[in-house]
DOLO-174524 format. One line per field, with one value per residue: residue number from 1; residue in one letter; x, y, z of N, C-alpha, C in turn. Coordinates in steps of 0.05 Angstrom, whole numbers. Layout:
N
num	(NUM_...)
residuo	(A_...)
neast	(X_...)
nnorth	(Y_...)
nup	(Z_...)
caeast	(X_...)
canorth	(Y_...)
caup	(Z_...)
ceast	(X_...)
cnorth	(Y_...)
cup	(Z_...)
END
This chain:
212
num	(1_2_3_4_5_6_7_8_9_10_11_12_13_14_15_16_17_18_19_20_21_22_23_24_25_26_27_28_29_30_31_32_33_34_35_36_37_38_39_40_41_42_43_44_45_46_47_48_49_50_51_52_53_54_55_56_57_58_59_60_61_62_63_64_65_66_67_68_69_70_71_72_73_74_75_76_77_78_79_80_81_82_83_84_85_86_87_88_89_90_91_92_93_94_95_96_97_98_99_100_101_102_103_104_105_106_107_108_109_110_111_112_113_114_115_116_117_118_119_120_121_122_123_124_125_126_127_128_129_130_131_132_133_134_135_136_137_138_139_140_141_142_143_144_145_146_147_148_149_150_151_152_153_154_155_156_157_158_159_160_161_162_163_164_165_166_167_168_169_170_171_172_173_174_175_176_177_178_179_180_181_182_183_184_185_186_187_188_189_190_191_192_193_194_195_196_197_198_199_200_201_202_203_204_205_206_207_208_209_210_211_212)
residuo	(M_N_M_N_T_T_F_R_T_Q_N_I_V_L_S_D_F_Q_T_R_A_F_E_T_N_T_V_K_M_N_E_Q_I_I_S_A_A_K_K_R_Y_S_S_K_I_F_S_Q_L_S_G_I_S_K_H_D_P_F_K_F_A_D_T_L_N_K_V_A_L_Q_V_L_K_K_D_K_Y_H_E_W_I_Q_F_I_K_V_P_Y_K_G_W_E_L_R_T_V_N_P_E_D_K_S_D_K_F_L_I_M_K_E_L_A_Q_Y_V_K_E_T_K_A_T_C_V_I_N_I_N_E_A_W_I_S_R_D_V_D_A_I_M_D_G_T_P_V_S_E_T_R_D_K_A_E_A_L_C_I_S_V_I_T_S_D_G_K_S_R_S_Y_M_T_E_F_Q_R_R_Y_F_G_N_I_K_F_L_E_T_K_V_S_E_E_N_P_G_Y_F_L_K_P_V_L_D_V_W_E_S_G_S_E_E_V_S_K)
neast	(-2743_-2741_-2688_-2662_-2597_-2531_-2466_-2400_-2334_-2275_-2206_-2149_-2081_-2035_-1980_-1945_-1952_-1995_-2061_-2124_-2193_-2257_-2328_-2377_-2446_-2496_-2560_-2622_-2678_-2744_-2816_-2830_-2787_-2790_-2841_-2835_-2798_-2827_-2864_-2832_-2806_-2819_-2874_-2890_-2843_-2814_-2848_-2840_-2788_-2792_-2818_-2784_-2734_-2717_-2702_-2676_-2614_-2599_-2645_-2663_-2623_-2633_-2681_-2662_-2628_-2665_-2690_-2645_-2633_-2678_-2673_-2625_-2641_-2681_-2658_-2610_-2561_-2528_-2522_-2466_-2477_-2484_-2509_-2514_-2518_-2535_-2533_-2592_-2608_-2619_-2621_-2575_-2568_-2523_-2492_-2436_-2385_-2332_-2268_-2239_-2267_-2248_-2217_-2232_-2213_-2192_-2239_-2267_-2235_-2246_-2300_-2295_-2274_-2319_-2354_-2329_-2334_-2389_-2404_-2427_-2464_-2472_-2457_-2478_-2459_-2468_-2456_-2437_-2392_-2332_-2317_-2274_-2246_-2196_-2144_-2088_-2076_-2094_-2060_-2014_-2020_-2058_-2115_-2180_-2222_-2200_-2188_-2193_-2238_-2275_-2331_-2393_-2421_-2471_-2460_-2470_-2451_-2452_-2436_-2429_-2421_-2417_-2390_-2414_-2428_-2447_-2453_-2477_-2478_-2491_-2484_-2488_-2511_-2506_-2553_-2583_-2606_-2596_-2619_-2619_-2595_-2600_-2559_-2559_-2566_-2513_-2504_-2465_-2437_-2386_-2319_-2316_-2305_-2239_-2235_-2268_-2240_-2219_-2264_-2277_-2232_-2238_-2282_-2260_-2217_-2247_-2274_-2231_-2215_-2258_-2256_-2212)
nnorth	(1992_1928_1892_1845_1823_1809_1806_1823_1827_1858_1857_1891_1890_1938_1956_1986_1966_1986_1977_1971_1971_1948_1942_1901_1898_1858_1868_1841_1849_1860_1858_1894_1931_1952_1975_2015_2047_2066_2098_2138_2161_2161_2128_2117_2117_2075_2033_2031_2013_1959_1938_1940_1920_1869_1868_1909_1934_1987_2017_2006_2032_2085_2095_2085_2128_2171_2155_2156_2211_2230_2206_2229_2283_2281_2256_2282_2258_2205_2137_2095_2049_1986_1953_1887_1844_1779_1716_1677_1693_1746_1817_1837_1875_1915_1950_1992_2002_2032_2041_2083_2124_2146_2111_2078_2039_1995_1975_1961_1920_1879_1873_1857_1805_1780_1785_1752_1702_1694_1700_1747_1794_1848_1911_1963_2022_2067_2129_2185_2238_2278_2325_2358_2409_2425_2405_2409_2417_2369_2333_2347_2323_2342_2329_2317_2337_2381_2419_2483_2493_2454_2409_2378_2315_2270_2206_2155_2095_2049_1985_1930_1860_1851_1893_1944_2011_2064_2128_2171_2236_2283_2345_2379_2428_2449_2482_2533_2509_2457_2444_2418_2434_2414_2409_2403_2335_2299_2254_2201_2157_2141_2118_2080_2099_2096_2069_2026_1987_1937_1902_1903_1879_1827_1809_1815_1778_1732_1731_1723_1671_1641_1648_1620)
nup	(129_104_75_32_27_1_24_4_14_-8_-7_-28_-42_-57_-101_-71_-22_6_30_3_15_-2_-7_-36_-48_-60_-80_-69_-101_-77_-70_-30_-28_-80_-79_-40_-65_-109_-83_-61_-104_-172_-192_-243_-275_-251_-264_-319_-320_-302_-345_-390_-377_-389_-441_-490_-469_-474_-478_-427_-399_-414_-386_-334_-328_-322_-275_-240_-239_-213_-163_-145_-143_-104_-59_-53_-61_-97_-91_-106_-155_-190_-247_-270_-323_-324_-357_-361_-312_-310_-293_-244_-186_-151_-97_-87_-41_-32_-1_-20_-62_-108_-135_-183_-217_-188_-166_-212_-230_-195_-207_-260_-254_-233_-276_-312_-286_-285_-337_-354_-395_-400_-369_-327_-300_-248_-219_-178_-196_-197_-247_-295_-337_-336_-360_-357_-303_-282_-308_-283_-235_-199_-161_-190_-161_-138_-175_-208_-241_-228_-229_-209_-228_-252_-272_-320_-346_-399_-421_-466_-481_-535_-556_-556_-531_-486_-457_-406_-382_-334_-313_-250_-202_-135_-98_-55_8_-5_-53_-120_-184_-249_-307_-379_-401_-428_-480_-503_-551_-560_-548_-488_-418_-389_-341_-346_-372_-350_-350_-405_-425_-407_-438_-489_-488_-483_-531_-566_-552_-569_-624_-638)
caeast	(-2749_-2725_-2674_-2645_-2571_-2508_-2442_-2375_-2312_-2251_-2182_-2129_-2055_-2023_-1951_-1930_-1960_-2019_-2084_-2150_-2215_-2284_-2349_-2399_-2471_-2516_-2587_-2643_-2702_-2769_-2839_-2830_-2768_-2801_-2864_-2825_-2785_-2848_-2877_-2814_-2798_-2840_-2885_-2892_-2817_-2807_-2864_-2827_-2764_-2799_-2828_-2764_-2708_-2709_-2697_-2653_-2601_-2596_-2671_-2663_-2606_-2648_-2699_-2646_-2618_-2687_-2693_-2622_-2636_-2699_-2661_-2606_-2655_-2697_-2641_-2586_-2537_-2535_-2503_-2452_-2490_-2478_-2527_-2499_-2537_-2524_-2550_-2611_-2615_-2628_-2605_-2568_-2562_-2506_-2481_-2407_-2377_-2303_-2253_-2230_-2285_-2235_-2202_-2251_-2200_-2191_-2266_-2274_-2220_-2262_-2324_-2287_-2273_-2346_-2365_-2317_-2345_-2418_-2408_-2446_-2464_-2475_-2453_-2486_-2447_-2480_-2442_-2430_-2363_-2321_-2306_-2259_-2234_-2169_-2127_-2060_-2074_-2098_-2036_-1994_-2026_-2079_-2140_-2201_-2239_-2186_-2182_-2209_-2264_-2288_-2360_-2403_-2437_-2481_-2450_-2479_-2436_-2463_-2419_-2439_-2401_-2415_-2375_-2429_-2425_-2460_-2449_-2494_-2465_-2507_-2472_-2509_-2502_-2520_-2562_-2591_-2622_-2590_-2633_-2601_-2602_-2587_-2554_-2568_-2552_-2498_-2503_-2443_-2433_-2358_-2304_-2323_-2284_-2216_-2239_-2283_-2222_-2217_-2287_-2274_-2210_-2250_-2298_-2242_-2203_-2266_-2279_-2207_-2215_-2280_-2248_-2189)
canorth	(1975_1904_1888_1821_1830_1792_1823_1811_1846_1853_1871_1891_1900_1951_1951_1999_1952_1997_1960_1984_1952_1958_1922_1901_1891_1850_1874_1824_1865_1847_1876_1915_1951_1965_1991_2038_2064_2078_2119_2160_2173_2162_2101_2114_2110_2049_2014_2028_1996_1931_1930_1939_1912_1843_1871_1926_1946_2016_2028_2004_2053_2111_2099_2087_2156_2187_2147_2165_2240_2234_2198_2250_2308_2277_2248_2299_2243_2179_2116_2082_2023_1973_1932_1867_1825_1752_1698_1660_1705_1774_1838_1837_1902_1916_1975_1991_2019_2031_2058_2107_2124_2156_2089_2062_2017_1971_1965_1948_1894_1859_1869_1841_1777_1770_1783_1728_1679_1691_1704_1770_1805_1877_1925_1991_2034_2093_2141_2214_2241_2304_2328_2383_2413_2435_2382_2414_2412_2340_2320_2353_2308_2354_2314_2331_2352_2405_2437_2508_2493_2428_2408_2352_2304_2242_2191_2128_2082_2023_1969_1904_1841_1852_1916_1969_2026_2090_2142_2194_2253_2306_2363_2391_2448_2448_2509_2538_2488_2431_2440_2411_2443_2398_2419_2384_2310_2293_2225_2195_2129_2137_2099_2082_2108_2077_2053_2002_1970_1909_1887_1901_1859_1800_1803_1813_1753_1711_1730_1711_1643_1630_1650_1602)
caup	(106_103_49_30_15_3_26_-5_20_-24_2_-49_-34_-80_-105_-49_3_18_27_-2_20_-10_-2_-55_-34_-80_-70_-80_-101_-71_-74_-10_-37_-104_-71_-25_-85_-125_-67_-57_-130_-192_-197_-272_-286_-242_-279_-344_-316_-301_-371_-411_-367_-400_-469_-499_-446_-477_-470_-398_-389_-417_-363_-310_-326_-311_-247_-224_-235_-193_-138_-137_-136_-80_-36_-53_-68_-110_-84_-128_-160_-216_-257_-285_-336_-323_-372_-348_-286_-314_-282_-216_-176_-127_-89_-82_-19_-31_19_-35_-85_-132_-147_-198_-231_-171_-164_-237_-232_-180_-223_-284_-247_-230_-303_-324_-273_-291_-366_-357_-422_-399_-343_-325_-276_-241_-196_-179_-201_-203_-274_-298_-363_-331_-366_-349_-274_-277_-317_-263_-211_-182_-161_-204_-142_-128_-197_-205_-255_-222_-228_-202_-250_-249_-295_-325_-367_-407_-439_-472_-490_-564_-565_-556_-506_-485_-432_-399_-362_-327_-293_-232_-183_-109_-92_-28_21_-17_-79_-142_-210_-269_-334_-399_-402_-453_-486_-522_-558_-568_-531_-459_-400_-385_-317_-353_-387_-340_-360_-434_-430_-403_-461_-512_-487_-488_-560_-579_-547_-585_-652_-644)
ceast	(-2730_-2713_-2657_-2619_-2550_-2483_-2417_-2353_-2287_-2228_-2161_-2103_-2041_-1992_-1934_-1939_-1982_-2042_-2109_-2172_-2241_-2304_-2370_-2423_-2492_-2544_-2607_-2669_-2727_-2792_-2840_-2811_-2779_-2824_-2855_-2812_-2805_-2861_-2858_-2807_-2821_-2850_-2886_-2865_-2809_-2823_-2851_-2802_-2771_-2808_-2807_-2737_-2699_-2700_-2672_-2640_-2599_-2623_-2674_-2646_-2618_-2666_-2684_-2635_-2640_-2691_-2670_-2624_-2657_-2688_-2642_-2620_-2670_-2679_-2616_-2560_-2547_-2513_-2490_-2465_-2482_-2500_-2511_-2519_-2524_-2543_-2567_-2619_-2626_-2610_-2600_-2560_-2544_-2496_-2451_-2399_-2347_-2292_-2246_-2246_-2271_-2221_-2221_-2238_-2199_-2219_-2274_-2259_-2236_-2288_-2318_-2285_-2300_-2359_-2354_-2330_-2373_-2424_-2429_-2442_-2466_-2470_-2462_-2476_-2458_-2466_-2440_-2400_-2357_-2311_-2292_-2248_-2205_-2149_-2099_-2057_-2076_-2072_-2013_-1998_-2046_-2104_-2162_-2218_-2226_-2179_-2201_-2236_-2279_-2318_-2369_-2421_-2448_-2474_-2461_-2464_-2448_-2444_-2431_-2417_-2398_-2403_-2390_-2425_-2441_-2455_-2468_-2480_-2482_-2494_-2495_-2495_-2519_-2527_-2569_-2609_-2618_-2604_-2613_-2612_-2586_-2582_-2563_-2552_-2539_-2495_-2482_-2442_-2405_-2345_-2312_-2300_-2263_-2221_-2254_-2265_-2220_-2240_-2285_-2253_-2221_-2266_-2281_-2227_-2222_-2272_-2255_-2207_-2235_-2271_-2225_-2199)
cnorth	(1952_1901_1863_1828_1809_1809_1808_1832_1838_1870_1869_1904_1912_1947_1965_1989_1966_1978_1977_1963_1965_1935_1924_1888_1884_1852_1856_1839_1849_1867_1899_1938_1967_1984_2017_2058_2079_2101_2143_2175_2174_2134_2096_2105_2082_2027_2010_2010_1967_1920_1926_1926_1885_1845_1888_1939_1977_2030_2027_2026_2081_2116_2100_2115_2174_2181_2159_2195_2246_2228_2219_2276_2305_2272_2265_2284_2218_2159_2104_2054_2012_1953_1913_1847_1798_1733_1680_1670_1733_1794_1834_1866_1900_1944_1971_2011_2018_2048_2084_2107_2134_2133_2070_2037_1992_1959_1950_1923_1872_1853_1851_1811_1765_1767_1758_1703_1673_1693_1726_1783_1836_1888_1953_2002_2062_2104_2171_2216_2271_2304_2355_2384_2424_2412_2385_2408_2382_2325_2325_2339_2319_2337_2330_2348_2377_2425_2461_2507_2467_2431_2380_2342_2276_2228_2163_2117_2054_2010_1942_1886_1840_1878_1943_1984_2052_2102_2166_2210_2278_2322_2374_2410_2446_2477_2511_2515_2460_2425_2436_2421_2427_2414_2398_2358_2306_2263_2220_2165_2124_2118_2102_2091_2087_2060_2028_1981_1941_1891_1882_1880_1831_1791_1799_1786_1730_1708_1717_1681_1629_1628_1631_1575)
cup	(106_76_50_15_18_4_17_-2_4_-14_-20_-39_-59_-80_-83_-22_18_12_23_3_10_-8_-24_-41_-55_-68_-84_-78_-94_-73_-54_-18_-60_-97_-57_-45_-101_-109_-64_-82_-149_-199_-227_-284_-277_-256_-307_-342_-316_-328_-392_-402_-378_-429_-475_-475_-449_-472_-439_-386_-392_-394_-337_-306_-314_-282_-230_-219_-213_-165_-127_-128_-109_-55_-32_-56_-83_-103_-109_-132_-188_-222_-275_-297_-339_-339_-354_-320_-289_-301_-252_-208_-151_-122_-83_-61_-15_-9_6_-61_-111_-147_-161_-210_-214_-168_-189_-242_-218_-195_-248_-278_-244_-257_-316_-312_-281_-321_-371_-384_-422_-371_-346_-299_-272_-217_-200_-183_-204_-232_-276_-327_-360_-335_-356_-319_-268_-285_-298_-237_-192_-183_-175_-185_-131_-150_-195_-219_-251_-223_-220_-225_-241_-275_-296_-349_-373_-426_-442_-483_-520_-574_-566_-530_-509_-458_-430_-378_-359_-306_-275_-212_-158_-102_-62_-18_8_-43_-101_-168_-231_-295_-354_-399_-429_-457_-508_-527_-569_-549_-502_-443_-394_-361_-322_-367_-376_-350_-390_-441_-426_-427_-486_-512_-491_-517_-575_-576_-565_-614_-658_-654)
END
C-alpha cells in the first residue's frame, strides 16, 4: 500500500550527555489508505470518523477509541499515534517512533513546539502502555513493566487549548494464539497525565500573553 509521508527526526541531548532519538512521521491520508483500512477493520466506524472529525473533538475521540480497540484486536498491537488539530487545516495524523517508548516527556516536548508553531487547538494521543497499582515499587524506581501487578492498557488522552481534557484507558490481556481480551474502558475527565504538561504549558503561556 502506497503511503505519502513526511519524516522528521529529532535528536535530544540529555543532561547526562546521553542522546535520545525519535522520529515523527506525518501521514497524509488518501483514498487508498482509507479504503484499505475500511476493508481490514470496520467500514461503519471509519465512516463515522469522517462525518464527525471536523466538529466536537470529544465525539471524535469516542469513535477513535472504538477504532483503536479494533486495530489492537486485529493486529495484536497499536502503533503510537497522535492527532493534532491545526486551524484552517483540520486534523493531522502522525506516528511516533521513539528510541525509548517509555520517555513520553521528551516526545511531548517536541510535540509542544509543533503545537506552538501551528497554533494547534487539540491533541489526541493514542498508545499502548504498562500500568500498575504498585505505587511503592514505582516510587522506589522499579519500571512499571517490571512490577508484580503490571497490566497492559490501551490509552487515549485528549487535551484542548481551552482547558478541557478526557482520557480513555482499556486494560487488556493477551490470551492463547495472541487473542486479546479487553476489560471495561474507563473514561475520566479529571486532570490529564503529567506527560502532556509541555503542551499544556504552551497553551497556558499563550493565554497569559493574550490577557496582558
